[in-house]
matplotlib code that plots the C-alpha trace (Angstrom):
import matplotlib.pyplot as plt

x = [-14.3, -12.8, -9.6, -9.3, -5.8, -3.4, -0.3, 1.9, 0.5, 3.1, 2.4, 4.2, 3.9, 5.2, 8.0, 7.4, 9.4, 10.4, 11.6, 14.4, 18.2, 19.2, 21.6, 18.6, 16.5, 17.9, 18.9, 15.2, 14.2, 17.0, 15.3, 12.0, 12.9, 14.6, 11.3, 9.0, 11.1, 10.6, 6.7, 6.8, 8.2, 6.8, 3.5, -0.4, -0.5, 0.5, -0.8, 0.6, -1.2, -0.5, 1.6, 4.2, 5.3, 5.4, 3.2, 0.5, -2.3, -3.3, -3.9, -6.1, -3.6, -0.5, 1.7, 5.0, 8.1, 10.1, 7.8, 7.6, 10.2, 8.1, 4.4, 6.5, 7.4, 4.2, 2.7, 5.1, 3.9, 0.2, 0.6, 2.4, -0.8, -0.2, -3.0, -1.8, -3.8, -3.4, -5.1, -5.0, -2.7, -2.3, 0.3, -2.0, -4.0, -6.1, -6.9, -9.1, -8.5, -5.0, -3.8, -6.6, -7.4, -3.6, -1.5, -4.5, -4.1, -7.1, -7.9, -9.1, -9.4, -10.3, -10.2, -10.0, -11.8, -11.0, -10.7, -7.6, -7.9, -10.8, -8.6, -10.8, -7.9, -8.5, -6.4, -5.8, -3.6, -4.3, -3.7, -6.7, -7.2, -5.8, -7.9, -6.2, -6.4, -10.1, -8.8, -6.8, -9.8, -11.7, -8.6, -9.1, -12.4, -11.7, -8.8, -10.0, -13.5, -14.6, -14.7, -11.0, -9.2, -11.0, -9.1, -5.8, -6.1, -6.7, -2.7, -0.3, 1.4, 4.9, 3.4, 1.4, 4.0, 5.9, 3.1, 2.4, 6.0, 5.8, 2.6, 4.3, 7.4, 5.6, 3.2, 6.4, 7.7, 4.5, 4.4, 8.0, 7.9, 4.7, 3.8, 4.9, 4.0, 0.5, 0.3, 0.7, -1.2, -3.7, -3.3, -3.3, -5.9, -8.1, -6.2, -7.7, -11.2, -11.7, -10.3, -12.7, -14.9, -14.5, -11.5, -8.5, -5.6, -5.3, -2.6, -1.7, 0.8, 0.8, 3.6, 6.4, 6.9, 6.7, 5.2, 4.5, 1.5, -0.5, -3.8, -5.3, -7.9, -5.9, -2.5, -2.0, 1.3, 2.5, 4.2, 6.7, 8.2, 10.1, 11.9, 14.8, 13.6, 12.3, 10.3, 7.0, 4.9, 4.1, 1.0, 1.9, -1.7, -1.4, 1.0, 2.4, 5.9, 7.4, 10.1, 12.9, 14.8, 16.9, 14.8, 16.2, 12.9, 12.3, 9.1]
y = [-30.1, -33.3, -34.7, -38.2, -40.5, -38.1, -39.6, -36.7, -32.9, -30.1, -26.7, -23.6, -19.8, -16.0, -16.6, -12.5, -12.8, -9.3, -7.8, -8.7, -7.4, -9.7, -12.0, -12.8, -12.9, -15.2, -17.9, -17.6, -18.3, -20.9, -22.9, -22.6, -23.6, -26.9, -27.2, -26.9, -29.7, -32.0, -31.3, -32.3, -35.7, -37.1, -34.8, -34.5, -31.5, -28.2, -25.4, -22.3, -20.3, -16.7, -13.9, -16.3, -12.3, -9.8, -7.4, -9.4, -7.0, -8.2, -5.5, -6.6, -6.5, -6.1, -8.9, -7.5, -9.3, -10.6, -12.9, -14.9, -17.5, -19.0, -18.3, -20.3, -23.3, -23.3, -23.9, -26.5, -28.3, -27.7, -29.4, -32.3, -33.1, -31.7, -29.8, -26.6, -24.7, -20.6, -18.9, -15.4, -13.8, -9.8, -9.2, -10.5, -7.0, -8.5, -12.2, -11.6, -14.8, -14.9, -17.6, -19.5, -18.8, -18.8, -21.2, -23.4, -23.2, -23.6, -19.7, -19.5, -15.7, -17.0, -19.9, -23.7, -26.5, -29.1, -33.4, -35.3, -38.7, -38.5, -36.0, -32.6, -29.9, -26.2, -24.0, -20.0, -17.5, -16.2, -12.3, -10.9, -13.5, -11.1, -9.5, -6.3, -7.0, -5.2, -2.0, -3.8, -6.3, -3.1, -2.0, -5.3, -5.1, -1.6, -2.6, -5.5, -3.8, -3.6, -0.3, 0.3, -2.5, -0.3, 2.8, 1.2, -0.6, 3.8, 4.2, 3.3, -0.6, 1.0, 3.4, 0.7, -1.1, 1.1, 2.0, -1.4, -1.9, 0.4, -0.5, -4.0, -3.1, -1.1, -3.8, -6.4, -4.2, -3.6, -7.8, -8.4, -5.5, -6.2, -9.6, -11.3, -14.7, -13.3, -13.0, -16.9, -17.9, -16.0, -18.2, -21.4, -20.7, -20.5, -23.8, -25.2, -24.1, -24.9, -28.2, -28.4, -28.5, -30.6, -29.9, -32.9, -30.5, -26.7, -24.4, -21.6, -18.6, -14.6, -14.8, -16.0, -17.8, -22.2, -23.4, -27.4, -28.2, -31.4, -30.6, -33.7, -33.1, -32.8, -30.9, -27.2, -25.9, -22.5, -22.4, -19.8, -18.6, -19.1, -16.0, -16.5, -20.3, -22.0, -24.1, -26.2, -29.1, -32.4, -34.7, -38.7, -39.2, -40.2, -37.9, -34.3, -32.8, -29.5, -29.5, -26.8, -26.8, -28.9, -31.5, -30.9, -31.7, -28.8, -30.5]
z = [-6.7, -6.8, -7.9, -9.1, -7.7, -8.0, -7.5, -6.6, -5.5, -5.3, -3.3, -3.8, -3.1, -2.6, -5.9, -5.9, -10.0, -10.3, -6.9, -6.0, -7.6, -10.7, -9.4, -6.5, -9.5, -11.1, -8.0, -8.3, -11.6, -11.3, -8.8, -10.6, -13.3, -11.6, -10.0, -12.8, -14.2, -11.5, -11.4, -14.9, -14.3, -10.9, -10.5, -11.8, -10.1, -9.0, -7.3, -7.0, -4.1, -4.8, -5.5, -8.3, -9.0, -7.5, -10.1, -11.7, -13.8, -17.2, -19.9, -22.6, -25.1, -23.0, -20.6, -18.5, -20.8, -17.8, -17.3, -20.4, -19.7, -16.5, -18.2, -21.1, -18.3, -17.0, -20.3, -20.8, -18.0, -19.0, -22.5, -21.2, -18.7, -15.2, -13.9, -12.7, -10.8, -9.8, -6.6, -6.7, -3.7, -2.4, -5.7, -8.3, -9.0, -11.8, -13.6, -16.4, -18.4, -19.8, -17.6, -18.3, -21.9, -23.0, -21.4, -19.5, -16.0, -13.4, -12.0, -8.5, -6.9, -3.8, -1.3, -3.1, -1.5, -3.4, -2.4, -3.4, -2.1, -0.3, 1.4, 2.0, 0.6, 2.4, 0.3, 0.2, 0.1, 3.0, 2.9, 4.7, 7.5, 10.3, 12.5, 12.0, 7.8, 7.9, 6.5, 4.2, 3.1, 2.0, -0.2, -1.6, -2.5, -3.9, -6.0, -7.6, -8.7, -12.1, -12.5, -10.9, -13.6, -16.5, -14.7, -14.4, -17.7, -19.1, -17.6, -20.3, -19.5, -18.4, -16.2, -15.4, -14.6, -11.8, -9.9, -9.5, -8.1, -5.8, -4.1, -4.0, -2.8, -0.3, 0.8, 1.0, 3.4, 5.7, 5.4, 6.4, 9.5, 10.5, 10.5, 14.1, 16.6, 17.0, 13.6, 13.5, 16.2, 14.2, 11.4, 13.4, 15.0, 11.6, 9.9, 13.4, 13.0, 9.5, 10.1, 13.4, 9.9, 6.9, 6.3, 6.9, 5.5, 5.3, 3.1, 3.6, 1.2, 1.8, 5.2, 3.9, 6.9, 6.2, 8.9, 9.6, 12.2, 13.2, 15.0, 16.4, 13.5, 10.7, 9.0, 9.0, 6.5, 5.5, 2.7, 3.5, 0.2, -3.4, -2.6, 0.2, 1.9, -1.2, 0.8, -1.2, 0.0, -1.5, -1.2, -2.3, -1.6, 1.8, 3.4, 3.2, 3.5, 3.8, 1.4, 0.9, -2.5, -3.4, -1.6, 2.0, 4.6, 6.9, 8.7]

ax = plt.figure().add_subplot(projection="3d")
ax.plot(x, y, z, "-o")
ax.set_aspect("equal")
plt.show()
């Protein structure tokens, strides 16, 4: 995929909206709305690299009402000409067309290969990359299988959301306890291999650990999160910066 002449491109991941206590949720939401306003004023593209919500599943007629303000703001971004891309994360259990048809977002179920200003990007949420994630890779295929989705849709949404939030909580606790420097080294090695091939920049999320690293072959960034660190990345057509809201550079 090639995008011509973007002047300002934003990248964000792992907000997990709906997860935290009310005070933290309010802070996350307020910061996110401010961030979206900046994107609307300065950006051409917004890439959401997974797990915007702590749980996302699309029933045929229902979406969680707590997500409406953010969805409305994303719709506003699209309406004013911002091209919004969404890459599925491990908390995005099922995307079946709502974000595309009703909001106008471009949805990617896995990694994205895109060229911006003659610079080739590899963008991926990052779940399942680690050598210890073999079991998760199998589970991911099961969860996203059409039969699993069909069975889950038989649940009343109120019950389905409760179950999904419990599963999200357990998944996040596993990540926070188990993630280590060895895992980060694996992510860096994965990024380096992509840079050795055809890519100039690799962007990941998932680990909630912001990272900026320059190799001889190109740049690797992990976006961190929008829960505690409020980190994001900006590409201006020539350089890529890792920043922390409200706009304090962390690279």
